[in-house]
Biopython code that builds the backbone (N, CA, C, O; Angstrom):
import numpy as np
from Bio.PDB.StructureBuilder import StructureBuilder

atoms = [
    (1, "MET", "N", (0.852, -1.166, 0.000)),
    (1, "MET", "CA", (0.000, 0.000, 0.000)),
    (1, "MET", "C", (0.901, 1.234, 0.000)),
    (1, "MET", "O", (1.863, 1.308, 0.764)),
    (2, "LYS", "N", (0.585, 2.198, -0.858)),
    (2, "LYS", "CA", (1.372, 3.425, -0.950)),
    (2, "LYS", "C", (0.599, 4.599, -0.349)),
    (2, "LYS", "O", (-0.593, 4.784, -0.591)),
    (3, "ILE", "N", (1.333, 5.386, 0.447)),
    (3, "ILE", "CA", (0.768, 6.554, 1.104)),
    (3, "ILE", "C", (1.706, 7.730, 0.843)),
    (3, "ILE", "O", (2.926, 7.594, 0.946)),
    (4, "THR", "N", (1.139, 8.872, 0.509)),
    (4, "THR", "CA", (1.942, 10.079, 0.353)),
    (4, "THR", "C", (2.036, 10.767, 1.701)),
    (4, "THR", "O", (1.021, 11.025, 2.349)),
    (5, "VAL", "N", (3.261, 11.065, 2.123)),
    (5, "VAL", "CA", (3.495, 11.736, 3.396)),
    (5, "VAL", "C", (4.076, 13.109, 3.104)),
    (5, "VAL", "O", (5.076, 13.236, 2.398)),
    (6, "LYS", "N", (3.434, 14.143, 3.657)),
    (6, "LYS", "CA", (3.908, 15.518, 3.496)),
    (6, "LYS", "C", (4.401, 16.026, 4.840)),
    (6, "LYS", "O", (3.854, 15.694, 5.892)),
    (7, "TYR", "N", (5.460, 16.847, 4.778)),
    (7, "TYR", "CA", (6.057, 17.411, 5.975)),
    (7, "TYR", "C", (5.940, 18.928, 5.922)),
    (7, "TYR", "O", (6.099, 19.534, 4.863)),
    (8, "PHE", "N", (5.660, 19.541, 7.079)),
    (8, "PHE", "CA", (5.501, 20.987, 7.149)),
    (8, "PHE", "C", (6.351, 21.581, 8.259)),
    (8, "PHE", "O", (6.706, 20.908, 9.227)),
    (9, "ALA", "N", (6.668, 22.860, 8.093)),
    (9, "ALA", "CA", (7.379, 23.673, 9.089)),
    (9, "ALA", "C", (8.712, 23.041, 9.473)),
    (9, "ALA", "O", (9.495, 22.669, 8.598)),
    (10, "LEU", "N", (8.977, 22.917, 10.766)),
    (10, "LEU", "CA", (10.254, 22.399, 11.240)),
    (10, "LEU", "C", (10.526, 20.979, 10.759)),
    (10, "LEU", "O", (11.679, 20.613, 10.527)),
    (11, "LEU", "N", (9.473, 20.174, 10.606)),
    (11, "LEU", "CA", (9.676, 18.816, 10.107)),
    (11, "LEU", "C", (10.206, 18.828, 8.682)),
    (11, "LEU", "O", (11.101, 18.052, 8.346)),
    (12, "ARG", "N", (9.665, 19.695, 7.846)),
    (12, "ARG", "CA", (10.131, 19.796, 6.468)),
    (12, "ARG", "C", (11.609, 20.148, 6.428)),
    (12, "ARG", "O", (12.382, 19.565, 5.667)),
    (13, "GLU", "N", (11.986, 21.107, 7.256)),
    (13, "GLU", "CA", (13.394, 21.512, 7.298)),
    (13, "GLU", "C", (14.285, 20.377, 7.794)),
    (13, "GLU", "O", (15.356, 20.141, 7.235)),
    (14, "ALA", "N", (13.853, 19.680, 8.830)),
    (14, "ALA", "CA", (14.666, 18.608, 9.413)),
    (14, "ALA", "C", (14.762, 17.390, 8.495)),
    (14, "ALA", "O", (15.827, 16.782, 8.383)),
    (15, "VAL", "N", (13.665, 17.034, 7.841)),
    (15, "VAL", "CA", (13.655, 15.878, 6.939)),
    (15, "VAL", "C", (14.359, 16.216, 5.626)),
    (15, "VAL", "O", (15.032, 15.372, 5.034)),
    (16, "GLY", "N", (14.194, 17.462, 5.180)),
    (16, "GLY", "CA", (14.796, 17.868, 3.918)),
    (16, "GLY", "C", (13.951, 17.518, 2.709)),
    (16, "GLY", "O", (14.432, 17.543, 1.576)),
    (17, "LEU", "N", (12.688, 17.193, 2.953)),
    (17, "LEU", "CA", (11.749, 16.847, 1.876)),
    (17, "LEU", "C", (10.411, 17.517, 2.132)),
    (17, "LEU", "O", (9.999, 17.699, 3.278)),
    (18, "ARG", "N", (9.739, 17.881, 1.047)),
    (18, "ARG", "CA", (8.353, 18.351, 1.170)),
    (18, "ARG", "C", (7.415, 17.165, 1.337)),
    (18, "ARG", "O", (6.466, 17.211, 2.119)),
    (19, "GLU", "N", (7.696, 16.103, 0.590)),
    (19, "GLU", "CA", (6.856, 14.912, 0.660)),
    (19, "GLU", "C", (7.631, 13.710, 0.155)),
    (19, "GLU", "O", (8.659, 13.834, -0.511)),
    (20, "GLU", "N", (7.100, 12.538, 0.495)),
    (20, "GLU", "CA", (7.654, 11.290, -0.008)),
    (20, "GLU", "C", (6.539, 10.253, -0.048)),
    (20, "GLU", "O", (5.525, 10.386, 0.637)),
    (21, "THR", "N", (6.740, 9.230, -0.851)),
    (21, "THR", "CA", (5.798, 8.120, -0.917)),
    (21, "THR", "C", (6.341, 7.003, -0.041)),
    (21, "THR", "O", (7.500, 6.605, -0.157)),
    (22, "VAL", "N", (5.484, 6.509, 0.832)),
    (22, "VAL", "CA", (5.876, 5.449, 1.761)),
    (22, "VAL", "C", (5.052, 4.216, 1.426)),
    (22, "VAL", "O", (3.830, 4.280, 1.292)),
    (23, "GLU", "N", (5.745, 3.100, 1.293)),
    (23, "GLU", "CA", (5.048, 1.845, 1.034)),
    (23, "GLU", "C", (5.025, 1.030, 2.317)),
    (23, "GLU", "O", (6.062, 0.790, 2.935)),
    (24, "VAL", "N", (3.820, 0.607, 2.709)),
    (24, "VAL", "CA", (3.670, -0.215, 3.912)),
    (24, "VAL", "C", (3.036, -1.547, 3.506)),
    (24, "VAL", "O", (2.218, -1.584, 2.587)),
    (25, "PRO", "N", (3.405, -2.639, 4.179)),
    (25, "PRO", "CA", (2.932, -3.959, 3.771)),
    (25, "PRO", "C", (1.463, -4.247, 4.112)),
    (25, "PRO", "O", (0.829, -5.082, 3.466)),
    (26, "GLN", "N", (0.922, -3.554, 5.126)),
    (26, "GLN", "CA", (-0.456, -3.814, 5.538)),
    (26, "GLN", "C", (-1.455, -3.078, 4.636)),
    (26, "GLN", "O", (-1.091, -2.158, 3.903)),
    (27, "ASN", "N", (-2.714, -3.503, 4.707)),
    (27, "ASN", "CA", (-3.773, -2.807, 3.970)),
    (27, "ASN", "C", (-4.211, -1.539, 4.666)),
    (27, "ASN", "O", (-4.660, -0.595, 4.016)),
    (28, "THR", "N", (-4.087, -1.506, 5.982)),
    (28, "THR", "CA", (-4.384, -0.279, 6.738)),
    (28, "THR", "C", (-3.367, -0.142, 7.857)),
    (28, "THR", "O", (-2.884, -1.133, 8.404)),
    (29, "VAL", "N", (-3.054, 1.093, 8.186)),
    (29, "VAL", "CA", (-2.211, 1.418, 9.335)),
    (29, "VAL", "C", (-2.835, 2.626, 10.006)),
    (29, "VAL", "O", (-3.638, 3.337, 9.404)),
    (30, "THR", "N", (-2.466, 2.851, 11.245)),
    (30, "THR", "CA", (-2.910, 4.071, 11.907)),
    (30, "THR", "C", (-1.900, 5.175, 11.611)),
    (30, "THR", "O", (-0.787, 4.915, 11.154)),
    (31, "VAL", "N", (-2.307, 6.392, 11.878)),
    (31, "VAL", "CA", (-1.398, 7.527, 11.715)),
    (31, "VAL", "C", (-0.176, 7.325, 12.615)),
    (31, "VAL", "O", (0.946, 7.614, 12.199)),
    (32, "ALA", "N", (-0.377, 6.840, 13.826)),
    (32, "ALA", "CA", (0.738, 6.616, 14.756)),
    (32, "ALA", "C", (1.714, 5.583, 14.197)),
    (32, "ALA", "O", (2.928, 5.759, 14.297)),
    (33, "GLU", "N", (1.192, 4.513, 13.612)),
    (33, "GLU", "CA", (2.069, 3.487, 13.024)),
    (33, "GLU", "C", (2.846, 4.059, 11.836)),
    (33, "GLU", "O", (4.033, 3.777, 11.667)),
    (34, "LEU", "N", (2.173, 4.856, 11.026)),
    (34, "LEU", "CA", (2.847, 5.492, 9.898)),
    (34, "LEU", "C", (3.929, 6.445, 10.399)),
    (34, "LEU", "O", (5.015, 6.509, 9.822)),
    (35, "MET", "N", (3.642, 7.178, 11.459)),
    (35, "MET", "CA", (4.630, 8.088, 12.012)),
    (35, "MET", "C", (5.848, 7.321, 12.508)),
    (35, "MET", "O", (6.971, 7.804, 12.364)),
    (36, "GLN", "N", (5.657, 6.147, 13.083)),
    (36, "GLN", "CA", (6.788, 5.327, 13.512)),
    (36, "GLN", "C", (7.637, 4.903, 12.315)),
    (36, "GLN", "O", (8.865, 4.879, 12.394)),
    (37, "ILE", "N", (6.978, 4.571, 11.210)),
    (37, "ILE", "CA", (7.699, 4.163, 10.000)),
    (37, "ILE", "C", (8.546, 5.316, 9.472)),
    (37, "ILE", "O", (9.732, 5.138, 9.194)),
    (38, "VAL", "N", (7.943, 6.499, 9.332)),
    (38, "VAL", "CA", (8.699, 7.617, 8.767)),
    (38, "VAL", "C", (9.728, 8.154, 9.764)),
    (38, "VAL", "O", (10.778, 8.649, 9.354)),
    (39, "SER", "N", (9.444, 8.066, 11.057)),
    (39, "SER", "CA", (10.431, 8.540, 12.027)),
    (39, "SER", "C", (11.637, 7.611, 12.072)),
    (39, "SER", "O", (12.728, 8.048, 12.440)),
    (40, "SER", "N", (11.472, 6.341, 11.708)),
    (40, "SER", "CA", (12.635, 5.452, 11.631)),
    (40, "SER", "C", (13.515, 5.825, 10.441)),
    (40, "SER", "O", (14.720, 5.573, 10.459)),
    (41, "ARG", "N", (12.927, 6.419, 9.416)),
    (41, "ARG", "CA", (13.692, 6.904, 8.262)),
    (41, "ARG", "C", (14.392, 8.228, 8.563)),
    (41, "ARG", "O", (15.470, 8.504, 8.037)),
    (42, "HIS", "N", (13.771, 9.041, 9.411)),
    (42, "HIS", "CA", (14.268, 10.389, 9.730)),
    (42, "HIS", "C", (14.255, 10.595, 11.245)),
    (42, "HIS", "O", (13.533, 11.464, 11.733)),
    (43, "PRO", "N", (15.033, 9.820, 11.996)),
    (43, "PRO", "CA", (14.933, 9.868, 13.460)),
    (43, "PRO", "C", (15.238, 11.227, 14.084)),
    (43, "PRO", "O", (14.587, 11.615, 15.054)),
    (44, "ASP", "N", (16.193, 11.940, 13.558)),
    (44, "ASP", "CA", (16.529, 13.242, 14.144)),
    (44, "ASP", "C", (15.397, 14.249, 13.985)),
    (44, "ASP", "O", (15.175, 15.082, 14.863)),
    (45, "ALA", "N", (14.690, 14.176, 12.878)),
    (45, "ALA", "CA", (13.608, 15.126, 12.613)),
    (45, "ALA", "C", (12.471, 14.976, 13.616)),
    (45, "ALA", "O", (11.939, 15.974, 14.101)),
    (46, "PHE", "N", (12.100, 13.755, 13.928)),
    (46, "PHE", "CA", (10.968, 13.520, 14.808)),
    (46, "PHE", "C", (11.354, 13.567, 16.279)),
    (46, "PHE", "O", (10.520, 13.896, 17.123)),
    (47, "ALA", "N", (12.590, 13.248, 16.598)),
    (47, "ALA", "CA", (13.035, 13.234, 17.995)),
    (47, "ALA", "C", (13.024, 14.620, 18.625)),
    (47, "ALA", "O", (12.835, 14.754, 19.834)),
    (48, "ALA", "N", (13.225, 15.636, 17.818)),
    (48, "ALA", "CA", (13.306, 17.000, 18.338)),
    (48, "ALA", "C", (11.947, 17.557, 18.764)),
    (48, "ALA", "O", (11.891, 18.515, 19.535)),
    (49, "LEU", "N", (10.863, 16.975, 18.277)),
    (49, "LEU", "CA", (9.526, 17.495, 18.563)),
    (49, "LEU", "C", (8.800, 16.601, 19.559)),
    (49, "LEU", "O", (8.775, 15.380, 19.408)),
    (50, "LYS", "N", (8.216, 17.214, 20.570)),
    (50, "LYS", "CA", (7.484, 16.440, 21.566)),
    (50, "LYS", "C", (6.077, 16.103, 21.109)),
    (50, "LYS", "O", (5.537, 15.047, 21.438)),
    (51, "ARG", "N", (5.495, 17.010, 20.353)),
    (51, "ARG", "CA", (4.133, 16.779, 19.852)),
    (51, "ARG", "C", (4.109, 17.013, 18.353)),
    (51, "ARG", "O", (4.717, 17.953, 17.842)),
    (52, "ILE", "N", (3.403, 16.149, 17.670)),
    (52, "ILE", "CA", (3.244, 16.276, 16.226)),
    (52, "ILE", "C", (1.769, 16.103, 15.917)),
    (52, "ILE", "O", (1.115, 15.210, 16.456)),
    (53, "ARG", "N", (1.254, 16.947, 15.061)),
    (53, "ARG", "CA", (-0.140, 16.870, 14.621)),
    (53, "ARG", "C", (-0.176, 16.191, 13.265)),
    (53, "ARG", "O", (0.837, 16.128, 12.568)),
    (54, "ALA", "N", (-1.343, 15.684, 12.893)),
    (54, "ALA", "CA", (-1.466, 14.999, 11.608)),
    (54, "ALA", "C", (-2.811, 15.310, 10.964)),
    (54, "ALA", "O", (-3.809, 15.567, 11.638)),
    (55, "ALA", "N", (-2.797, 15.279, 9.656)),
    (55, "ALA", "CA", (-4.021, 15.410, 8.865)),
    (55, "ALA", "C", (-4.003, 14.311, 7.812)),
    (55, "ALA", "O", (-2.954, 13.974, 7.263)),
    (56, "VAL", "N", (-5.172, 13.764, 7.543)),
    (56, "VAL", "CA", (-5.324, 12.781, 6.470)),
    (56, "VAL", "C", (-6.275, 13.375, 5.451)),
    (56, "VAL", "O", (-7.412, 13.726, 5.764)),
    (57, "ASN", "N", (-5.788, 13.480, 4.228)),
    (57, "ASN", "CA", (-6.587, 14.059, 3.151)),
    (57, "ASN", "C", (-7.162, 15.420, 3.546)),
    (57, "ASN", "O", (-8.331, 15.718, 3.299)),
    (58, "GLU", "N", (-6.300, 16.241, 4.171)),
    (58, "GLU", "CA", (-6.589, 17.619, 4.561)),
    (58, "GLU", "C", (-7.585, 17.774, 5.707)),
    (58, "GLU", "O", (-8.172, 18.841, 5.884)),
    (59, "THR", "N", (-7.772, 16.708, 6.485)),
    (59, "THR", "CA", (-8.641, 16.767, 7.657)),
    (59, "THR", "C", (-7.832, 16.366, 8.882)),
    (59, "THR", "O", (-7.208, 15.304, 8.898)),
    (60, "MET", "N", (-7.841, 17.212, 9.907)),
    (60, "MET", "CA", (-7.125, 16.901, 11.141)),
    (60, "MET", "C", (-7.686, 15.613, 11.738)),
    (60, "MET", "O", (-8.899, 15.410, 11.784)),
    (61, "VAL", "N", (-6.775, 14.743, 12.196)),
    (61, "VAL", "CA", (-7.192, 13.456, 12.746)),
    (61, "VAL", "C", (-6.379, 13.131, 13.992)),
    (61, "VAL", "O", (-5.284, 13.664, 14.174)),
    (62, "PRO", "N", (-6.909, 12.257, 14.856)),
    (62, "PRO", "CA", (-6.116, 11.774, 15.987)),
    (62, "PRO", "C", (-5.111, 10.727, 15.501)),
    (62, "PRO", "O", (-5.236, 10.208, 14.392)),
    (63, "MET", "N", (-4.135, 10.426, 16.320)),
    (63, "MET", "CA", (-3.091, 9.474, 15.936)),
    (63, "MET", "C", (-3.625, 8.055, 15.715)),
    (63, "MET", "O", (-2.965, 7.244, 15.065)),
    (64, "GLY", "N", (-4.791, 7.753, 16.240)),
    (64, "GLY", "CA", (-5.378, 6.430, 16.061)),
    (64, "GLY", "C", (-6.180, 6.270, 14.784)),
    (64, "GLY", "O", (-6.695, 5.186, 14.513)),
    (65, "ALA", "N", (-6.298, 7.331, 13.992)),
    (65, "ALA", "CA", (-7.080, 7.266, 12.745)),
    (65, "ALA", "C", (-6.405, 6.317, 11.756)),
    (65, "ALA", "O", (-5.179, 6.231, 11.699)),
    (66, "GLU", "N", (-7.217, 5.613, 10.987)),
    (66, "GLU", "CA", (-6.680, 4.684, 9.998)),
    (66, "GLU", "C", (-6.351, 5.394, 8.696)),
    (66, "GLU", "O", (-7.014, 6.351, 8.296)),
    (67, "VAL", "N", (-5.308, 4.897, 8.049)),
    (67, "VAL", "CA", (-4.844, 5.424, 6.773)),
    (67, "VAL", "C", (-4.898, 4.282, 5.772)),
    (67, "VAL", "O", (-4.528, 3.151, 6.088)),
    (68, "GLY", "N", (-5.362, 4.582, 4.559)),
    (68, "GLY", "CA", (-5.468, 3.547, 3.544)),
    (68, "GLY", "C", (-4.725, 3.898, 2.271)),
    (68, "GLY", "O", (-4.111, 4.960, 2.163)),
    (69, "GLU", "N", (-4.789, 3.004, 1.322)),
    (69, "GLU", "CA", (-4.139, 3.152, 0.019)),
    (69, "GLU", "C", (-4.482, 4.492, -0.617)),
    (69, "GLU", "O", (-5.653, 4.860, -0.719)),
    (70, "GLY", "N", (-3.455, 5.215, -1.043)),
    (70, "GLY", "CA", (-3.651, 6.464, -1.763)),
    (70, "GLY", "C", (-3.917, 7.681, -0.909)),
    (70, "GLY", "O", (-4.036, 8.788, -1.434)),
    (71, "ASP", "N", (-4.013, 7.500, 0.411)),
    (71, "ASP", "CA", (-4.249, 8.658, 1.281)),
    (71, "ASP", "C", (-3.025, 9.571, 1.317)),
    (71, "ASP", "O", (-1.902, 9.143, 1.050)),
    (72, "VAL", "N", (-3.266, 10.828, 1.651)),
    (72, "VAL", "CA", (-2.194, 11.808, 1.828)),
    (72, "VAL", "C", (-2.198, 12.188, 3.305)),
    (72, "VAL", "O", (-3.197, 12.676, 3.833)),
    (73, "VAL", "N", (-1.064, 11.954, 3.959)),
    (73, "VAL", "CA", (-0.930, 12.245, 5.381)),
    (73, "VAL", "C", (0.079, 13.375, 5.556)),
    (73, "VAL", "O", (1.180, 13.322, 5.009)),
    (74, "ALA", "N", (-0.298, 14.384, 6.312)),
    (74, "ALA", "CA", (0.588, 15.524, 6.577)),
    (74, "ALA", "C", (0.965, 15.501, 8.055)),
    (74, "ALA", "O", (0.113, 15.315, 8.924)),
    (75, "PHE", "N", (2.256, 15.694, 8.324)),
    (75, "PHE", "CA", (2.760, 15.799, 9.695)),
    (75, "PHE", "C", (3.333, 17.192, 9.893)),
    (75, "PHE", "O", (4.039, 17.715, 9.030)),
    (76, "PHE", "N", (3.018, 17.795, 11.054)),
    (76, "PHE", "CA", (3.511, 19.137, 11.344)),
    (76, "PHE", "C", (3.468, 19.402, 12.836)),
    (76, "PHE", "O", (2.729, 18.749, 13.574)),
    (77, "PRO", "N", (4.278, 20.378, 13.281)),
    (77, "PRO", "CA", (4.223, 20.756, 14.690)),
    (77, "PRO", "C", (2.845, 21.344, 15.014)),
    (77, "PRO", "O", (2.127, 21.770, 14.109)),
    (78, "PRO", "N", (2.470, 21.370, 16.304)),
    (78, "PRO", "CA", (1.145, 21.865, 16.669)),
    (78, "PRO", "C", (0.883, 23.311, 16.240)),
    (78, "PRO", "O", (-0.261, 23.677, 15.973)),
    (79, "VAL", "N", (1.929, 24.132, 16.172)),
    (79, "VAL", "CA", (1.750, 25.514, 15.755)),
    (79, "VAL", "C", (2.719, 25.774, 14.606)),
    (79, "VAL", "O", (3.925, 25.560, 14.730)),
    (80, "THR", "N", (2.168, 26.241, 13.485)),
    (80, "THR", "CA", (3.025, 26.574, 12.355)),
    (80, "THR", "C", (2.753, 28.009, 11.943)),
    (80, "THR", "O", (1.634, 28.505, 12.075)),
    (81, "GLY", "N", (3.762, 28.653, 11.456)),
    (81, "GLY", "CA", (3.597, 30.025, 10.990)),
    (81, "GLY", "C", (3.388, 30.053, 9.491)),
    (81, "GLY", "O", (3.523, 29.028, 8.824)),
    (82, "GLY", "N", (3.070, 31.182, 8.971)),
    (82, "GLY", "CA", (2.847, 31.194, 7.550)),
    (82, "GLY", "C", (2.985, 32.497, 6.985)),
    (82, "GLY", "O", (2.824, 32.666, 5.777)),
]
sb = StructureBuilder()
sb.init_structure("model")
sb.init_model(0)
sb.init_chain("A")
sb.init_seg("    ")
for serial, (resi, resn, name, xyz) in enumerate(atoms, 1):
    if name == "N":
        sb.init_residue(resn, " ", resi, " ")
    sb.init_atom(name, np.array(xyz, "f"), 0.0, 1.0, " ", f" {name:<3s}", serial, name[0])
structure = sb.get_structure()
């Protein structure tokens, strides 16, 4: 299953990417499980932040929300400037 992951604010700077495609073996994962997968790829980026917010398909969701094939998940600090 392929999921597009977008990074914003400090996460974008730390990861060095605006977005990436992540392939996971399961048919569904939670946002928290997906965050564990991407944080293993970019440990320094996620370790610096105590709280991270997430949106799936442009809707804010809790970390327990399920993510499916083709979804777009955005990770960002709780407060971002613009």
